[in-house]
C-alpha atoms as an extended CHARMM CRD file, in Angstrom:
* protein
*
       115  EXT
         1         1  MET       CA             24.8100000000       50.0840000000        6.7210000000  PROA      1               0.0000000000
         2         2  ARG       CA             24.9060000000       48.0510000000        3.4920000000  PROA      2               0.0000000000
         3         3  TYR       CA             26.3350000000       45.1020000000        5.4030000000  PROA      3               0.0000000000
         4         4  TYR       CA             23.3490000000       45.0320000000        7.7760000000  PROA      4               0.0000000000
         5         5  LEU       CA             20.8740000000       45.3870000000        4.9240000000  PROA      5               0.0000000000
         6         6  ARG       CA             22.4380000000       42.4690000000        3.0400000000  PROA      6               0.0000000000
         7         7  ALA       CA             22.5520000000       40.3700000000        6.1960000000  PROA      7               0.0000000000
         8         8  LEU       CA             18.8790000000       41.1120000000        6.8430000000  PROA      8               0.0000000000
         9         9  GLN       CA             17.9590000000       40.2230000000        3.2430000000  PROA      9               0.0000000000
        10        10  SER       CA             19.8780000000       36.9460000000        3.5190000000  PROA      10              0.0000000000
        11        11  LEU       CA             18.1760000000       36.1110000000        6.7940000000  PROA      11              0.0000000000
        12        12  VAL       CA             14.7280000000       36.8040000000        5.3260000000  PROA      12              0.0000000000
        13        13  ALA       CA             15.5290000000       34.6220000000        2.2810000000  PROA      13              0.0000000000
        14        14  VAL       CA             16.6380000000       31.7340000000        4.5120000000  PROA      14              0.0000000000
        15        15  LEU       CA             13.5250000000       32.0480000000        6.6740000000  PROA      15              0.0000000000
        16        16  LEU       CA             11.2280000000       32.0500000000        3.6250000000  PROA      16              0.0000000000
        17        17  ALA       CA             12.9760000000       29.0090000000        2.1490000000  PROA      17              0.0000000000
        18        18  THR       CA             12.6470000000       27.1960000000        5.4740000000  PROA      18              0.0000000000
        19        19  LEU       CA              8.9280000000       27.9590000000        5.6820000000  PROA      19              0.0000000000
        20        20  VAL       CA              8.3790000000       26.6750000000        2.1460000000  PROA      20              0.0000000000
        21        21  LEU       CA             10.2770000000       23.4480000000        2.8460000000  PROA      21              0.0000000000
        22        22  VAL       CA              8.4690000000       22.8300000000        6.1290000000  PROA      22              0.0000000000
        23        23  GLY       CA              5.1230000000       23.3920000000        4.4300000000  PROA      23              0.0000000000
        24        24  CYS       CA              5.9990000000       20.9690000000        1.6370000000  PROA      24              0.0000000000
        25        25  SER       CA              7.1450000000       18.2570000000        4.0190000000  PROA      25              0.0000000000
        26        26  ASP       CA              3.8060000000       18.3350000000        5.8570000000  PROA      26              0.0000000000
        27        27  MET       CA              1.9330000000       17.9240000000        2.5950000000  PROA      27              0.0000000000
        28        28  ALA       CA              4.0610000000       14.9390000000        1.5770000000  PROA      28              0.0000000000
        29        29  LYS       CA              3.4260000000       12.9580000000        4.7690000000  PROA      29              0.0000000000
        30        30  PRO       CA              1.1860000000        9.9960000000        3.9420000000  PROA      30              0.0000000000
        31        31  LYS       CA             -2.2370000000        9.8450000000        5.5880000000  PROA      31              0.0000000000
        32        32  GLN       CA             -3.2160000000        6.5190000000        7.1190000000  PROA      32              0.0000000000
        33        33  VAL       CA             -6.7070000000        5.7810000000        5.8360000000  PROA      33              0.0000000000
        34        34  SER       CA             -8.9480000000        2.7210000000        5.4940000000  PROA      34              0.0000000000
        35        35  LEU       CA            -10.0990000000        1.3660000000        2.1460000000  PROA      35              0.0000000000
        36        36  ALA       CA            -13.6600000000        2.1400000000        3.2310000000  PROA      36              0.0000000000
        37        37  MET       CA            -12.7380000000        5.8040000000        3.6620000000  PROA      37              0.0000000000
        38        38  LEU       CA            -10.9720000000        5.8660000000        0.2800000000  PROA      38              0.0000000000
        39        39  ALA       CA            -14.1100000000        4.3980000000       -1.3030000000  PROA      39              0.0000000000
        40        40  GLU       CA            -16.5420000000        6.7460000000        0.4680000000  PROA      40              0.0000000000
        41        41  ARG       CA            -14.5350000000        9.9680000000        0.1210000000  PROA      41              0.0000000000
        42        42  ALA       CA            -12.2280000000        9.2460000000       -2.8090000000  PROA      42              0.0000000000
        43        43  ALA       CA            -12.3130000000       12.7790000000       -4.2220000000  PROA      43              0.0000000000
        44        44  SER       CA            -11.1020000000       14.2700000000       -0.9350000000  PROA      44              0.0000000000
        45        45  PHE       CA             -7.9740000000       12.0700000000       -1.0290000000  PROA      45              0.0000000000
        46        46  ASP       CA             -7.2490000000       12.6100000000       -4.7370000000  PROA      46              0.0000000000
        47        47  ASN       CA             -3.6030000000       13.4140000000       -5.4540000000  PROA      47              0.0000000000
        48        48  SER       CA             -2.3940000000       12.6300000000       -1.9340000000  PROA      48              0.0000000000
        49        49  GLN       CA              0.0130000000       10.2070000000       -0.2880000000  PROA      49              0.0000000000
        50        50  VAL       CA             -1.8000000000        7.4800000000        1.6610000000  PROA      50              0.0000000000
        51        51  ILE       CA             -1.1420000000        4.3190000000        3.6360000000  PROA      51              0.0000000000
        52        52  THR       CA             -3.8330000000        1.6650000000        3.6130000000  PROA      52              0.0000000000
        53        53  ARG       CA             -4.2970000000       -2.0790000000        4.0630000000  PROA      53              0.0000000000
        54        54  GLY       CA             -6.0080000000       -4.8520000000        2.1280000000  PROA      54              0.0000000000
        55        55  ILE       CA             -5.8060000000       -8.2460000000        0.4250000000  PROA      55              0.0000000000
        56        56  VAL       CA             -4.1910000000       -8.3550000000       -3.0170000000  PROA      56              0.0000000000
        57        57  ARG       CA             -6.5260000000       -9.6450000000       -5.7530000000  PROA      57              0.0000000000
        58        58  ARG       CA             -6.3430000000       -9.7780000000       -9.5620000000  PROA      58              0.0000000000
        59        59  PHE       CA             -8.5090000000      -10.0810000000      -12.6290000000  PROA      59              0.0000000000
        60        60  GLU       CA             -7.1780000000      -11.6320000000      -15.8360000000  PROA      60              0.0000000000
        61        61  ALA       CA             -8.9470000000       -9.8660000000      -18.7100000000  PROA      61              0.0000000000
        62        62  PRO       CA             -7.7290000000       -7.1800000000      -18.7870000000  PROA      62              0.0000000000
        63        63  LEU       CA             -5.0390000000       -7.9910000000      -16.2510000000  PROA      63              0.0000000000
        64        64  HSD       CA             -5.1650000000       -5.6920000000      -13.2320000000  PROA      64              0.0000000000
        65        65  TYR       CA             -4.4700000000       -5.8810000000       -9.4910000000  PROA      65              0.0000000000
        66        66  TRP       CA             -6.1870000000       -4.2610000000       -6.5350000000  PROA      66              0.0000000000
        67        67  ILE       CA             -6.4110000000       -4.4730000000       -2.7880000000  PROA      67              0.0000000000
        68        68  GLU       CA             -9.7250000000       -4.9720000000       -1.0420000000  PROA      68              0.0000000000
        69        69  ASP       CA            -11.1310000000       -5.2180000000        2.4640000000  PROA      69              0.0000000000
        70        70  GLU       CA            -13.7890000000       -7.5540000000        3.8670000000  PROA      70              0.0000000000
        71        71  ASP       CA            -16.5570000000       -5.2240000000        2.6050000000  PROA      71              0.0000000000
        72        72  LEU       CA            -15.1170000000       -5.2980000000       -0.9470000000  PROA      72              0.0000000000
        73        73  ASN       CA            -13.9060000000       -1.6990000000       -0.9000000000  PROA      73              0.0000000000
        74        74  ARG       CA            -11.2060000000       -1.6610000000       -3.5800000000  PROA      74              0.0000000000
        75        75  VAL       CA             -8.3040000000        0.3570000000       -4.9140000000  PROA      75              0.0000000000
        76        76  GLU       CA             -6.3780000000       -0.6170000000       -8.0400000000  PROA      76              0.0000000000
        77        77  VAL       CA             -2.6130000000       -0.8150000000       -7.4430000000  PROA      77              0.0000000000
        78        78  PHE       CA              0.3210000000       -0.0380000000       -9.7640000000  PROA      78              0.0000000000
        79        79  PRO       CA              2.8680000000       -1.0980000000      -10.8760000000  PROA      79              0.0000000000
        80        80  GLN       CA              1.4060000000       -4.5330000000      -11.4660000000  PROA      80              0.0000000000
        81        81  GLU       CA              4.7230000000       -6.3870000000      -11.3460000000  PROA      81              0.0000000000
        82        82  ARG       CA              5.3740000000       -5.1670000000       -7.7890000000  PROA      82              0.0000000000
        83        83  VAL       CA              1.9620000000       -6.0280000000       -6.3550000000  PROA      83              0.0000000000
        84        84  ALA       CA              1.6940000000       -9.3870000000       -8.2040000000  PROA      84              0.0000000000
        85        85  LEU       CA              4.2510000000      -10.9050000000       -5.8180000000  PROA      85              0.0000000000
        86        86  PHE       CA              1.7330000000      -10.5240000000       -2.9500000000  PROA      86              0.0000000000
        87        87  LEU       CA             -1.3430000000      -12.1030000000       -4.5860000000  PROA      87              0.0000000000
        88        88  GLY       CA             -3.7610000000      -13.4010000000       -1.9210000000  PROA      88              0.0000000000
        89        89  GLU       CA             -1.8560000000      -11.7890000000        0.9570000000  PROA      89              0.0000000000
        90        90  THR       CA             -2.8500000000       -8.9860000000        3.3030000000  PROA      90              0.0000000000
        91        91  VAL       CA             -0.5210000000       -6.0410000000        2.8050000000  PROA      91              0.0000000000
        92        92  PHE       CA              0.0870000000       -2.4690000000        3.8570000000  PROA      92              0.0000000000
        93        93  VAL       CA              0.6230000000       -0.1720000000        0.8990000000  PROA      93              0.0000000000
        94        94  GLU       CA              1.9100000000        3.3650000000        0.7490000000  PROA      94              0.0000000000
        95        95  GLY       CA              1.7020000000        5.4740000000       -2.3430000000  PROA      95              0.0000000000
        96        96  HSD       CA              0.1610000000        8.2100000000       -4.4360000000  PROA      96              0.0000000000
        97        97  PHE       CA             -3.6420000000        7.9680000000       -4.5800000000  PROA      97              0.0000000000
        98        98  ARG       CA             -5.6260000000        9.2430000000       -7.5550000000  PROA      98              0.0000000000
        99        99  PHE       CA             -9.3520000000        9.2670000000       -8.2080000000  PROA      99              0.0000000000
       100       100  SER       CA            -11.2890000000       10.0290000000      -11.3550000000  PROA      100             0.0000000000
       101       101  GLU       CA            -14.8790000000        9.3370000000      -12.3750000000  PROA      101             0.0000000000
       102       102  THR       CA            -13.6720000000        7.4970000000      -15.5020000000  PROA      102             0.0000000000
       103       103  GLU       CA            -10.6670000000        5.5330000000      -14.1430000000  PROA      103             0.0000000000
       104       104  GLY       CA            -11.7540000000        4.9570000000      -10.5390000000  PROA      104             0.0000000000
       105       105  ARG       CA             -9.4960000000        4.6940000000       -7.4870000000  PROA      105             0.0000000000
       106       106  ARG       CA             -5.8110000000        4.0400000000       -8.1940000000  PROA      106             0.0000000000
       107       107  LEU       CA             -2.6910000000        3.8790000000       -6.0680000000  PROA      107             0.0000000000
       108       108  THR       CA              0.8750000000        4.0110000000       -7.3770000000  PROA      108             0.0000000000
       109       109  LEU       CA              3.1270000000        2.2280000000       -4.9100000000  PROA      109             0.0000000000
       110       110  SER       CA              6.0720000000        3.6820000000       -3.1050000000  PROA      110             0.0000000000
       111       111  LYS       CA              6.0770000000        0.8470000000       -0.5090000000  PROA      111             0.0000000000
       112       112  ILE       CA              4.3700000000       -2.5040000000        0.0150000000  PROA      112             0.0000000000
       113       113  MET       CA              4.7400000000       -4.7830000000        3.0520000000  PROA      113             0.0000000000
       114       114  ARG       CA              3.1530000000       -8.0010000000        4.2230000000  PROA      114             0.0000000000
       115       115  GLU       CA              1.0060000000       -7.6510000000        7.3170000000  PROA      115             0.0000000000
Protein backbone atom coordinates (compact mmCIF):
# COMPACT_ATOMS: atom_id res chain seq x y z
CA UNK A 1 0.00 0.00 0.00
CA UNK A 2 2.84 2.41 0.83
CA UNK A 3 4.35 1.78 -2.60
CA UNK A 4 1.16 2.91 -4.35
CA UNK A 5 0.83 5.96 -2.13
CA UNK A 6 4.41 7.04 -2.86
CA UNK A 7 3.94 6.41 -6.57
CA UNK A 8 0.77 8.50 -6.54
CA UNK A 9 2.52 11.32 -4.66
CA UNK A 10 5.39 11.26 -7.16
CA UNK A 11 2.98 11.35 -10.07
CA UNK A 12 1.10 14.31 -8.59
CA UNK A 13 4.39 16.18 -7.99
CA UNK A 14 5.49 15.61 -11.60
CA UNK A 15 2.12 16.75 -12.94
CA UNK A 16 2.20 19.93 -10.82
CA UNK A 17 5.75 20.73 -11.93
CA UNK A 18 4.75 20.22 -15.56
CA UNK A 19 1.76 22.55 -15.21
CA UNK A 20 3.94 25.24 -13.64
CA UNK A 21 6.55 24.97 -16.41
CA UNK A 22 3.95 25.03 -19.18
CA UNK A 23 2.32 28.09 -17.63
CA UNK A 24 5.66 29.89 -17.38
CA UNK A 25 6.61 29.14 -20.96
CA UNK A 26 3.38 30.72 -22.24
CA UNK A 27 4.07 33.87 -20.27
CA UNK A 28 7.61 34.14 -21.65
CA UNK A 29 6.56 34.00 -25.31
CA UNK A 30 7.08 37.43 -26.86
CA UNK A 31 4.03 39.27 -28.17
CA UNK A 32 4.34 40.80 -31.62
CA UNK A 33 3.09 44.36 -31.29
CA UNK A 34 3.41 47.61 -33.26
CA UNK A 35 5.12 50.70 -31.88
CA UNK A 36 1.78 52.48 -32.14
CA UNK A 37 0.21 49.90 -29.83
CA UNK A 38 3.13 50.17 -27.38
CA UNK A 39 2.66 53.95 -27.36
CA UNK A 40 -1.13 53.84 -26.96
CA UNK A 41 -1.33 51.03 -24.40
CA UNK A 42 2.12 51.04 -22.82
CA UNK A 43 0.93 50.15 -19.32
CA UNK A 44 -0.78 46.99 -20.55
CA UNK A 45 2.51 45.71 -22.01
CA UNK A 46 4.66 46.69 -19.01
CA UNK A 47 7.03 43.94 -17.89
CA UNK A 48 6.40 41.71 -20.90
CA UNK A 49 8.42 40.24 -23.75
CA UNK A 50 7.64 41.91 -27.09
CA UNK A 51 8.72 41.93 -30.71
CA UNK A 52 8.35 45.17 -32.62
CA UNK A 53 9.80 47.03 -35.61
CA UNK A 54 11.15 50.51 -36.24
CA UNK A 55 13.99 52.73 -37.45
CA UNK A 56 16.93 53.23 -35.09
CA UNK A 57 17.50 56.88 -34.12
CA UNK A 58 19.70 58.63 -31.53
CA UNK A 59 20.03 61.85 -29.62
CA UNK A 60 23.43 63.11 -28.45
CA UNK A 61 22.82 65.00 -25.20
CA UNK A 62 22.24 62.89 -23.22
CA UNK A 63 23.13 60.03 -25.54
CA UNK A 64 20.24 57.62 -26.03
CA UNK A 65 18.83 55.40 -28.78
CA UNK A 66 15.28 54.52 -29.73
CA UNK A 67 13.27 52.99 -32.52
CA UNK A 68 10.42 54.86 -34.14
CA UNK A 69 7.77 54.34 -36.80
CA UNK A 70 6.51 56.73 -39.48
CA UNK A 71 4.10 58.34 -36.98
CA UNK A 72 6.96 58.99 -34.51
CA UNK A 73 5.82 56.41 -31.97
CA UNK A 74 9.01 55.66 -30.03
CA UNK A 75 10.56 53.20 -27.62
CA UNK A 76 14.00 53.71 -26.09
CA UNK A 77 16.29 50.70 -26.60
CA UNK A 78 19.05 49.26 -24.37
CA UNK A 79 21.89 48.38 -24.31
CA UNK A 80 23.05 51.33 -26.36
CA UNK A 81 26.18 49.65 -27.72
CA UNK A 82 24.09 46.90 -29.35
CA UNK A 83 21.53 49.16 -31.01
CA UNK A 84 24.11 51.79 -32.10
CA UNK A 85 25.36 49.43 -34.83
CA UNK A 86 21.98 49.76 -36.60
CA UNK A 87 21.64 53.57 -36.62
CA UNK A 88 19.32 54.70 -39.44
CA UNK A 89 18.22 51.16 -40.30
CA UNK A 90 14.83 49.49 -39.96
CA UNK A 91 15.08 46.63 -37.49
CA UNK A 92 13.03 44.03 -35.68
CA UNK A 93 13.72 43.99 -31.96
CA UNK A 94 12.77 41.47 -29.32
CA UNK A 95 13.14 42.14 -25.65
CA UNK A 96 11.76 43.03 -22.26
CA UNK A 97 9.44 46.06 -22.38
CA UNK A 98 9.00 48.38 -19.40
CA UNK A 99 6.86 51.47 -18.98
CA UNK A 100 6.82 54.07 -16.25
CA UNK A 101 5.34 57.56 -16.07
CA UNK A 102 8.77 59.00 -15.16
CA UNK A 103 11.09 57.01 -17.48
CA UNK A 104 8.78 56.36 -20.43
CA UNK A 105 8.82 53.33 -22.74
CA UNK A 106 11.98 51.22 -22.66
CA UNK A 107 13.02 47.94 -24.23
CA UNK A 108 16.01 45.84 -23.17
CA UNK A 109 17.16 43.79 -26.14
CA UNK A 110 17.39 40.06 -26.34
CA UNK A 111 17.54 40.12 -30.18
CA UNK A 112 17.91 42.68 -32.95
CA UNK A 113 17.77 42.00 -36.70
CA UNK A 114 17.81 44.10 -39.83
CA UNK A 115 14.57 44.06 -41.79
